[in-house]
N, C-alpha and C positions, 0 to 999 in steps of 0.2 A: 326468445332471446336472439339477437342478431348473430349471424355467422361470423366465425373468426377469420375466414379466408376471403371475405368480401369487405370492401370499404363501406362504412356506415355513414349515412348522411341524415342529419336531423333537419326536417322541414318544419319551420314555425310560421304558420299562416292562419289568421282567424277567419278567413273566408273558406268555407268547406269546398266549393267547386275548385278554387285555385289550388287548395291543398291536395285535392285528388288528382288534378292535372299534373302537378309537380311530382307526386308520388309515381304516377304511371310513366312519366317521362324518364325519371331517374332509374326506376326498376327495369325499364326497357334497356338501359345502358349497363345493366348488371350490378347496380348498387343495391345494398340493403338500406331500406328507408324507414326511419323512425319519424313520427309526426306529432305535432302538438298544436292545439288551437289557441294557445296563449303563451306569453313569455313565462308566466308563473309555472305552468305545467311543463314547459320546455326545460326549465331549470331542474325539475325533478327527473325528467328523462335523461338529461345530460349527466346528472350526478350518479344515476343508477346504471348507465350503459357506457360502453366504449363508443365514442363519437369521433369520427375522423374529420368531419366538416359539418358546420351548421349553416343552413340557408334560411335567413329570417327576413320577414317583412319589417319595414321600419315603422309603419303606422299601424298600431294595434290598440284596442281598448285596454285600459289598465296599464301595465308596464309596457313601454314601447321597445323598439328594436335596439336603440342606443343604450337603454338601461339594461336590456338583456345582454348586450355586448359587454358592458362593464362587469356584470355579474359572472358571465362565463370566463372572462379574463381573470377575475379574482380567484376562480377555481383552478384554472389552467392558463397561465400567461402565454403558452405556446399554442392555444386552441386556434383552429382555423374557422373564421366566421365570414360569411358572404352576406352582404346586405342587399335586399331588394327594395327599390324605391320608384315612385312615379317621377316623370320628367320634372315636374314642378318642385320636387323635393331633393334635387341634386345637392343642394347646399348641405342638407342633413347627411347625405351619403359621404360627402367630403369630410364632414365632422367625424363620421364613423371611421374613416381611414386614419384620421389623426389619432383616434382612440385605439387603433390596432386592428381594425377589420382588414381581412386579406384583400377584398375587392368588393365592387358593387355592380349590380345589373339593374337596368331601368325597365319599368313596365310601360307598355307591353313589350316583352322581350322576344327575341328570336330564339327558338328552341336550340339551334346549333350553338349560338353564342353563350347561352346559359350553360349548356353541357360542357363546352370548352372551358368556361370559367371554373366549373366544378372540377373538371379533369386536371386543370393546371394547379388548383388549390391542393388536391389530393397528392399530386406529384411532389409539390413543395413539402407537404407533410411527410411523405415517404423519404425524401432526401434528408429532411431534418432528423428523422428517426435513425436513418442509416448513419448519418454523421455523428449523432450522439452515441450510438452503439460502438462505432469505430473508435471514438475518443476514449470510451470506457475500456475497450479491449487494448488499445495502445497503452493506456495508462497502466493496466495490469502487467502488460509485457515489460514496460519500462521499469516498473517498481520492483519486479522480481527477476529482471533480466540477469542480474549478477548473483542471485542466490539460487544456485543450481542444486537440484536433488529431488529424488522421488521417494526417499525413505519416509516411513511413518513418522519418525521423530521430527523431520523437517517439515512435513506436511502439517503437523500439529502446530508448529510455529507459524506457518502461513495462515492457518485458521484463526489463531489468536490475533495476528496482525490485522487481518481484515475486520475482525470484530471491534478491536480497540481503536482502530484508526478513526472511526466516525465519532468518537467521544473526545472529551478534553481531559480525560483521566491521566494522571502522571503514570509513566511507564518506567520500570526498572528492567533493563536488559542485562542478563548475566551470562557469562560464557568465557571460556579460555581465550587467551590472546590468539588472534588469527582466525576466529570462527566467523567473523563477519557481523559484529555488533553494530557498526556504523551503517552497514547496508540495510540491516533490519530497521534501524531508526529512520533512515531515509525512506524506506518503504511505508512505514507508519505515516510519516509526513505526507508522502505522495498520495496515499489513499484518503487523506483527511480533507475536510473542508478548507483547511489552511494551505492547501498545496500551491495556491497562486502566490503565497507570501514566502519570504526567505526561509531556508533551512541553514542554520549556523551551527558550528560545532567547535568545542574547545576541549583540549586534553588537559584535565585537571592535574595530571602528574608531570606535565612538561614545563610548567612555569613556577617560579618562586611565589610564595604566598602573596606578596605585595603586588606583583605584576598580575597574578591571577585575579585578585580583587578588582584591580583597575580594568582588566579585560572584561570581567563580568558586569560590573556595576558602573564603569566609567569613572572619570575624574575631572576636576577643574584645573584650569591652567595654573601652574605654579604650586599645586598641592604637594608635589614631591619633586626631587631632582630629576630632570628629564621631561617633566610634564609641561611641554611648550605650548600646548593648546588644549581646549576642552575636548573630552572624549565621551561619547554617549554610552559606550559599553554594549555588550552583546545582548543583554536582556531587552534593551530598548531598540537596538538595531534590528533585532529579529522581527519587530513589528507584530503583526498578527500571525507570524509563522511559528516555527519550532526551533528550540534551542537544545542541542545535545550536550550534556555534561559527561564527556567520555572519561573513563577511569575516575569516577567520582570518589571511589574509595581511597584515592591518594590525596584528597583535599584535607589540608590542615584543620585541626579542631576549631581554632578561633574563627576561621572562615566558614566552617560548617554552621556556626551560630548565626552568622550574617545571612547565609543562604537560607536557613530555616525561617528567619524573620521575613526575608523577602518573599518566600513562598506563602507564608501565612497571611501576609498583608497585601500581597500582589503589588508591591512597590519596592523600589530600590533607592539607595542613597549613594550618589557618586562620592568617591574619595575627595575629601576636602570641602564637601558641600553640607550645608545645614538644611537643605531642602530635599524632600523625597519625590520620586516620580513614579507614576503607575506604569505597569507593563502588562501586555496581554499575550506574550509568547507562551506556547505550550512547552513544558519542560520534560525532556526525556533524558534519563540517566543510564549510563552503562558502566559496567565494571567487570574485571576479571577476578576480583576477590570475592570470597564468601562474606558478604556484608553482615549476615547474621552472626557469624563468628567474630567479625571485627567489632560488632556491638558488644558481644560478650567480653571481649578483651579490652573494652573501653577505648578503641581506636576510632570508633564511628558513633555518632550520636544516635540513640535509639529513636528519638522523636523525629529526626530527619530521615532515618531509614524508613519509618512508616509513612512519612509524608511523600517520599519518592516512590515507595513500593505499593502503589494502589493496584497496579496490574504488573505482574511479574512475567517476563518472557525469558525462558532458559534455552539457550542455543546449545545443542549437543555438540561435543567435540567430534572431529572427523572419524576417530577410531570407533565411535558408537554408531556411525552410519556409513559403514564401508561400502554398502551397495551404491552409494552416490559417487564413489571414487572414479569408476570408469567414465561416468557422465562428466565429471569435473575435468578429467584429463582431456577428453575430447573437446570440451569447451575451451580450455586453456591452449590446446594445440591450434584450434581454429583462430583464436585470438592472436597467438604468436605468429601464425602465418599471415594474418592481416597486417601485423605490424612490420613484417619483413616484405617479401615480394609477392605475397598472396599465395604462394605454393605450399600446399599442405604436405605434411610428411606422415607416413604410417608409423605405428609403434608396434614393436614385436611382442609376441605373447610372453616372452621371458621378461621383458621390461615391464609390461602391464602387470604381470604376476608379482614382481618385486615391489612395484608401487602400491599394489592393492594390499600387500601383506605388511607394509611398513606401518609403524605405530603413529606417525605424524604428530609429534608433540607440538609443532608449530601450526597444526591444523591446516585450513584451506590456504592460508597465506604461504606456508612452507611448500605445500603441493604446487601452487602456482609458480613459485620460484624454481622448484625442481623441474617442472615441465618446460619452462622458458629456457632454463640452462641447457636441458637436453636437446631442445629444438635448435638452439644456436650451435651447439657442438656437433650435431649430427649432419651428415651430408644427404643421405637419401632416407634411411630408416632409423628411427630411434631405437637403440638397443641397450643392453645392460652396461656397455662401456660408457654410455653417455650419462649414467646416473652416478651420484656420489658414492663413495665407499661406505659411508654411514648407512645409506639406504640399502645397499646390496648386502651389508653385513648384519643389519638389524631388521630384516624383513620377516621376522617371526621365526619360531622354531620349525615351522612347516616348510620353509623355503629350502628345499634340498636338491631339486632337480631343475636343470635348464629346459627340460622338455615339458611343456604344459600338458601333453597327453598323458604323461606318467606321473605328474605331480599329484601327491596325496598329502593332506594335512596330517600332522601328528595328533596324538590324543590330547596333548597340551593345547595345541592350536584350536582343535575342535571345542575343547572346554572353554577356552578364552573367548572364542567367537560367540558361543552360546550364552555365556555370562553377559557379554556386551549386548546381545539381542534382548535378553530379559531386562537388563537395566534400561535400555532405550524404550521398551514397551511400557515400563512403569515410571517413566520420566525421572530416572536416576534415584528412585526411592529404594535405598539399599536394604532397609528392613523388609520391604515388600518383595524385593528380588530374592532375598535369602529364603523367605517362606516358599516362593515358587520353586526355587532350586532345591529345597529340602535340606539346607545346611544352616549352621549357626551363623549369626551376623559376624562374629569374630572370625569364622572360617572364610566367609566371603571377603572380609577386609584383608586377610592374609593372601588370598588368591589375587585380589586386585593389586596388592603391593608387589607380588611376585611378577605380575604381568605389566607393571608400570602403568596401571590404570588409575591410580590415586592422584 
């Protein structure tokens, strides 16, 4: 097998003497050389090994070099292929360049010229691979840049996002307000093959039913008062991209019927039109409601729920991933400094303890607002005085001391934290958490209600 730390060059030449000369020449330059005496056997070698560049004669019995070039490009369109040809066959070499060959050398060749051509080709291959790897890395950084956290609960969300992104499956993102549902939806889109197409979003609870239908499906001019021109609607405007139906639980029942029909038939009918239009956008839904409960209470159609909920992503509330709070605080402080004069401000241990112990009913969005407010109000260091009274007074029963060195949580706070950790570990399965904690499910619910965790 070829070495992983050397560049591998495949030599395809039906004359044994020339094949041996090329092998010795390339090995002397430090390359790992694979060889084949025909294009047919070269394809087998190419398919079974890592080949960084192929050096092939153009005139061979059976399949010739041009046909080999086509076959290699069919396997890997980015493959590097160098053609060798006699002076009398330069026209064929030019044809090879048009087909995607990297370069050609003419026989009889100067050894230094051939080596330089191979060296340039391998350098091109290396730059291409580095550029592709850099794009992948930048893509990951961009897509998760605003979703900060190292907690197990959030890492499990990342793993689901990476797996589901490559598919076209419908995704239902559930989480409390302020947890970052739209950021997760954007990450799914950014990691998907649709990332070059638009990502569009609509808040289903922010528009009246008539306007929401028009926003989604479009309308014809004159179909209702104010319809002064035709409108395509978001389903069609998204093209081959993604469409986020945010707060889908707020959608009125009559419109749910139309949405279900659109998803089933992969086509929409604009308001006022008798004609239907196909669409190809991927649909991602998000909600802060318990849709399963909404189905039981006849507020949401069961068939639509299952149509949207092929893959479910549950975003944990901030109180269930407290270990992420310091990371988020530092991220928002750096962001606030960038929006001001670039001068960062430290945060006192007392302020950090208060922020870490607060229950954050508004989740990450509330934390961001609190940090930005404190940054603006402070001069040099962010301290308790720069936090709201609500945060200072509701920082949990354990917040008793201004000195972080002497701070100790109460028994209630320790119990509360442990319950949160267990719930996060079992993905909020309360029955499973109760078994781990060794208490009745009803007892767990009483404790969660006591700690404002429901």
